[in-house]
N, C-alpha and C positions, 0 to 999 in steps of 0.2 A: 734624511728624514723630511717628510713633507710638512710644511708649515701651513697651519690654518689661518686664513684671513677672511673675516666676515662675521656674520651672525647666524647662530643655529639654535634649534630647540630640540631637546632630547626628552625622553619619557621613561620612567621606571614604573614597575607594577608592584603593588603591595602584595606580600604573601597572604594567602588566605588565612584568616585567624583560626586558631584551634578552638575546639569545642570547650565551653566553659562548664566546669563541674565543681560545685562547692564541696570540699572534702572535710570541712570542719563543722562542728556543731556550735552554733552561736546562740547563747542565752541572752535575753534582754530583760533587765530588771527595772522595775518602777518603784520609786520610793523617795527618800530624803537623804541629803548629804550636807556636810558642814562646809558649804561653799564660801563661808567667810574666810577660809584658809587659803583660797586660791587667788591668783593674781587678778583675774577678771571674773568676779562672781557672776556678773550678768550673763556671761557666756556659758554658764553651767546650769541655767534654768530652762526647763522645758526644751531641751535639745538632746539629740542622740549623741552620747559620748562613748566612743569606742576606746577602751583601755586594753593595753596589751600585757601589762604586768602591774604589780602593786605600786611601784614608784610612779608609773604613768597615771594610775587611778588617783593617787594622792595629789599629783600635779594638777590634774584636771577637775577633781571634785572634792579634794581634801579627805582627811581620814580622822575618825574619832572612835575610841573604844566604847563610846556610849551608843550601842547599837539600837537600843530602844528608841532613841530620839532620831538617830541617823541610820536608817535601815539599810541603805545601800552599802554601808561599811561592812555589814555582816556578810553580804554576798562577795564583796571584794576579798575579804579575808579568807573565806572558804575556798574560792576559786584560785586566787593568786598565791596565797601563803600556804594553806594546808594542802592544796592539790596541784599547785604549780601549773595552772591552766591559763589559756588566753587565746584569742582575745575574748572579751565579754563586753556587751553593750549595756549602757545605763541611761536612765532618764530620771533626773532629779526634778521634782515638782515643788520643792520648797523655794519660795520666792524671797527676794530681798525685802519685800514689803511685809513679810511675816516676821514681825519683830515685837519685842517688848522693851519699854524704856526703863532705864535705871537712872533716876535723876542724879545730878552731881552731888556727891557727898565726900566727906573726908576720907582720904586714903593714905595709909602709912607707907612711907618710902624708907627702905633700909639700904644704906650705901647707894642712894640714888636710884633704887629700883623698886617698882611695885608690880605685883602680878595680880591681874583680875581673875579671881577664882571662879570663873564661869565660862562655859563653852558657848561658842557661837557669836562672840563679840565681833561687831563690824568695825573694822579699822576706821573707816571714814566717819563714823558716828562719835568717836571718842572726843571728849572735851577735857582739857586740863587747865586749871587756873589756880590762883593763890587761895589759900584758906580764907573763907569769908568774902572773897572777891569775885569778880567776873572772870570767866574763862578766856584769858587773854593770851595764853602762851601758844606758840606756833609749832606745828609738827615739823620735824626734821631740822628745826632751828633751835628750839628750846628743849624738845624731848623727842625720843624715837620710839617706834612701836614695832615689836617683833613677836611672833608666835613661838612658844617653846614646843618641845617634842610632844607634849600632852595636849596641844591645841589651845593652850591658855595664852592670853595676850599679856605681854610684859611691857611696861612703860619704863623707859630709862631716861633719866635727866642728862642732857647734853652739857658737858663742861664748857663754860664760856658763853652759854646762852643767857636768857633773861631770868631764869630761875636761880635764886641765890644759892651759893654753895652751902651745903649742910642742911638743906631743906628736908624735913622728914614728914611733912604732911601737905597734901595738895587736894583740891577738889577735883574729883574725877567723875564724869558722867559718860554714859554710852547706851547704845542699843545693841540687843543681841537677838539672834534668830530664835524663832518660836516654832519648833517642829510640830507642836500640838495643834497648830493652826491648819495643818494639812488634814483634810477630811476625805471622805469617799469621792465627793464631787471633784476634788483636785486630782485624785488619781485617775478618775474616769476621763477628765479633760473634755476636749471638744475641738471643733474646727470653726474658726471665725468665718461667718458667711460672706463678709466683705473682703477680707485679706487672704483667707485660706490658711492662715497660720494655725497650726495644730498644737495642742497641749495634751499632757497626760497620755493615756493609752492610745490616743489617736496618732501619737508619734511613731507607732509601729510602722505606719506608712512611710516614714522618712528613713528608716534603717537602710533599706536597699538603695534608696536614692542618694543617701549620703556616703555609704560605705561599699556599695556593690555586693554586700553580703546579705543573704536571706536569714532573718531571725528564725531560729528553729524552736526555741523554748521561751515561753513567756512566764515570768515569775514576778510576784509582788509580795515578798515576805512582810508580815506585819499588817497587810491590807487585804490579802486574798481570802481571808476567812469572812469577809463581807460578801454576802451572796450577790449583791448587785455588781461589785467589782469582778467577782469570779465569772459571772455570766458574760460580762463584756470581754474579759480575757479570752473566753472561749469563742465569742463572736469574732473577735479580731483574729484569732488563730485560724478561723475557717477561711478567711479571705483577706490576704495581704496584697495590696497593690493590684487587686483583681487577678493575681497570677499565682500566688504562693499559699502554702498551708503550713501552719506551725502547730505547736502543742502547748497547752496551758498546764502548768504545775501549780496546783492550788492547795492551800492549807484549809483543813477543817477547823472548827472552833475547838481550840485546845483546852478550853475550860470545861468541855464536856467530858464525862467519865467514859472510859472505853466501852462500857456496856450500852451507852446511849449514842455513841458517835455515828453508828450506822443509820439510825433513825434521823439524826440531825442532817446527815448527808442527803437523804431522800427528801426530807421536808423542805430543804433549802435549795434543791435543784442542782446539786453537784453531780449531774448524771449524763454527761456528754462523752462521746467517744473520742474527742480531742482533748481529754482532760485526765490528768493523773492527780488523784486526791491523796494528800499526805496528812499524817496524824501521829502523835501529838507534837511536842517540841522536844529538843534534845540539849544536852550539855556536852561540852568537851573542854577539858583543861580550864574549867572555871568560866567558860563563855557559854552563852545561851544562843541556840540556833533554832530557827523555824525549820520544820522537817522539809518544807519545799526547797529550801536552799541546799540542804544536804543531798536530797534526791536529785536535784538539778546537777550538782557537782558530780554526783555518781554517774549520772547519765552521760555527761561529757567525758568522764574518765573511761567509761566502758566503751563509748563510741570510738575514742582515740585508740583503745586497745584493738579495735576491729577496723582500723584503717579509715576511721571517720564514718563508718556505716552503722546505723542504729539497729543492728540485727539482734542484739542481745539485751535482755531485760536487766534493769538495775537491781532486781531482787536477788538476794543471797550474795550481794557484793558488799565489801566493807564500806562503812561510812565513818566520818570523823565524829564519833559520839562515844561518850563513856557513861551516859545515863539518859533516861527519858523523864520528862516532867510535864505537868499540866501548865496551863498559862500562868497560874499564880506561883509557879516555882516548886510546887509539891512534887516530890519524886513519885514515879509510878513504875511498877513492874507489870508488864502486860504478859500474862501467861501465853504459852505457845498456842494452845487451842483457841484462846481469845484473839490472838493475832491472826490466826487462820479465819476466824469469824469475821474480822475486819476485812481481810482479803476477799472473802466470799461476798462482800457487799461493796466491792469496788474501792477499797481503801488501802493505800500503801502505808505501812508502819515500819517499825524496826524491832528486831529481836537480838538478844544477846546470845552469841554462840561462843565456842571455846576460844576463838581468837579475837573476840570483841564484838561490837555491834555491827549488824548488817541490815541493809534495806530489806524489807520483806513484803512482797506482794507484786503480782503481775497484772492485775486487772485494772481496766479503765473505769472511768466514772459511769459509763453506760451499762456496766455489768452490775447486777445480774439480769437486768431487763433484756439486754442483748447478749447472746452467748456465742455468736459467730466470731471466729478468730479476728476478723477484720475490725470489729468493734469491741472486742473483749480483752485482747492481749496487747499490752503496751508496745513491745517491739514490732509486732505485726502491723499495728496502726502506724507507727513511726516509719516503718519501711515503706508503706504506701505513700506517706507524705514525702519521704526522701526521693522515691522514684518519680513522683509527680513533679516535684520542684526541679529536679535535675533534668527531666525531659524538657522543661521549659528553657532552662539555662543552656542546655546542650544544643538545642536546635533553633535558638533565637536567630542565629546568623543566617538561617535559610529563609526566614520570613521575608516576604516581598520579592522573592526570586520568581522567575517565570514558572507558572504552574504547568509543567509538562511531565512526561513520563519519567524523565531522568530525575526530576525533583522528587516525585512520589516514591520512586524506588530507593533513592539515596537516603531519604529520611527513614524508611522502613529498614533498610540494610544497616544503617548506622545504629539505630535504636536496638535492633536485634543483636548486633555484635556487642553493644554495650551491656545489654541485659544478660547475654550469654556469659559475659565475663563474671557477673555476679553469681550465676549458676555454677560456673566452674570453681569459684572461690568458696562456695557453700553458703553464700549470703541469701540465695534464693534456691528453692527446690526446683523451680522451673519458671520459664517465662517466655513470652513471644509477643511480637507486634504484628498486627495485620492491617492491611488496607483493603477494605471490602467494598465491592461495588454497591451493595445494598445501603451502605452508610454514605455513599457519595453519588447521589443522582446528578444527572447532567446539569440541571439548573443551579444546583449548589456549587458544583465545580466551576461552572461558568461565572458564578458570582465570587469566586476566589476562596471558597471554604473547603478545607480538607479535613477528614476525620479518620483517625486511626484507633483501632482497638488494641488495648494493652492488657495482657493477662500475666499476672505474677502470683507466685505462691511463696511468701516468706515462711521460714520455718516457725512453727509454734514453739511454745515453751514446754520443756520437760518438767511440768509442774508436779507430777505425781509419779514416783518410782516405788514399786512394791516388791519386796522379797517375800516369797512364801517358803517358810522353813518347815521341814517335816523330819520326823525321826525315821531313819532307814535301818531296820533291824538286820538287813543283810550284811552290814559291816561288822556284826558280831562274830562272824566267821574268822575275822582276823585274830581273835583271841585263841583259837585252836589250830590255826594254820601252822604247818611245819616250818 
């Protein structure tokens, strides 16, 4: 064996990275969460939080059954519990400064324990003192604070501390979250001109940067029936990071009767081709849901059933609902013909069929003004967004390579092979990618710009199936046949 004596340098080559394709549908929800229940509440304010399951959501954002106050909990329950989906992205805009004070007052302790019968209590704000005296007792020395399963804060007297044994009354004061402080401006958010820090809907720009996942569905139950919020959701869906396209799922005003909902939709500008409008609200097992949440969960489930490809409409698919209601809780039965009238005006609703409630409606907000499949049918539009987004992800690794014939052909070949796979699977009726000389003049190529033409035809929706039934007298001969 030859022994080496000296110094040497060797080199290895990294394997070429494989193309990146996002195969999952990622909804992002904007709203409020009971952040007082998490270990570091400040980390849960105006940040993109990616949760993979219900326990992960509770750990990062807390959970409460009070969905009217804490709107993100509705989405978490629908996706993680009722439909077993994940991951889902969330942005909580309820801040720690959004509080209301409860001055110190007498609290009854039974066996050394008192429960504050209010949600959203901030641990750090709690004061405990002797009846009629100053709040002098110390946390974790004289008393302990824990949240029970219902999210209520429990104060326990610590034996051996300064609080006398047998004490049954103490002065307790605290601050609690005030979800009603969150208004449209908070959901809309903005970007600080000096720091660049984003809040509210502007945080859509952070999803890919933080998670490497493209947000596909933008949802804000409890807030998206505000026309200003809905308009910004659509605007953000159109251009994420200057690269990607998403889809806004918005609620119409559920206080409107179903005969006036279509006019309300038009009057308030819910008319975009990147927008699915939903109406009214729904119940399930005693819980109240916004229709946008149920339709979003249905879209994710349907996409999953198709290998992550948004080729199929959520319409005529089961949703977790056992009734429809207006915003004030009044039950409503929408007749089938009236549900179709809503559909004909670009509104997705729900109907009750033999096996339960189903989402009902294929049309985008742009319908009926636009009738072409690309701007009228939900799955056709979403397939365009899917193809566009994944063309970016798939070919990013080729960016900044030498612009030569090999590069031009490799991109075209790869994209065509990829699209042909969708054609073979039935997700596209046809498709092709072309590099045309007319799109790529010499001065443009010399400046480093390449243009490809992509042609795709996603299948439309079998929205109308008709059987024509006739009486055929010729079959009467069967009565006299030998």
